[in-house]
C-alpha angles and dihedrals in degrees: 000000000000093000090062094061119104097209115054106184128193123276120231113191123193118187135168144144112282109278097024093110104253094134091053090050093047091050090050092051091048091050093057100034101036092131091058104034139061122195115235107225110215126218120235140174099214123104117277113253118231095254096046125102123214110244093013104062098017142334103246114214133171116248095254094055091045091052090048089055089051090054090049092052092240096142131083085201138347138179140191093228095180127004107299090354108115129184129181151152119246119220088226089061093058090044090051092054096042090049087062089053093247135130117246124244122195136199102193144146120271099262091045089051093051091048091050091049090051092048096048099031116180090003088071138065119202119207122189117202119205131190113231091251145351089254091055091048091053090048092052092048092049091049090057089064090208097107134084117213088257095051090044091055090049091052093048092048088049091050091056089052095043092048088069091064098058094100090061091065125088093231138012123208119193107211099212095126112029095207092053091044090052092050092048092049092047093052092047093051096043091050093047098049090042092061 
């Protein structure tokens, strides 16, 4: 499917532990480079949150349909992020964005990011966003008021695991000062798509 597309844009991959600020950075990049970039909407099997929009934040599928798409080789990448909680990127999503002659920007988990980088190779840049500290990450997650103590513990444990992958990314941004992090992300992306 992807090999039959005339325009093959660049792939910009943002990844981070939950609460590090990657979504904020991706939204910023999209706001200033909307004419050049298309956001890849991931597929997931978790429940939709009240503020989320189907087809804009995620495509929400039940587990059986997700597994059927795996069998049919419809994903560029997919992961079981938590038990029975699947996330992935459909090939049709990349095709949709490339058909509009735009580069693709991702907001994905660490394993998904590494799989995308492997799939797209030199046509992709992977950017890992870190919070300034574990304490700051926990504070940000608590301020969201979307986590139970159990889910908060899972996310913090996952951060400690994901942190070990940062050296496998092309670039690391430490989101200590949001304005500086936005500027750094903007420069990285502009330079990469300008190559």
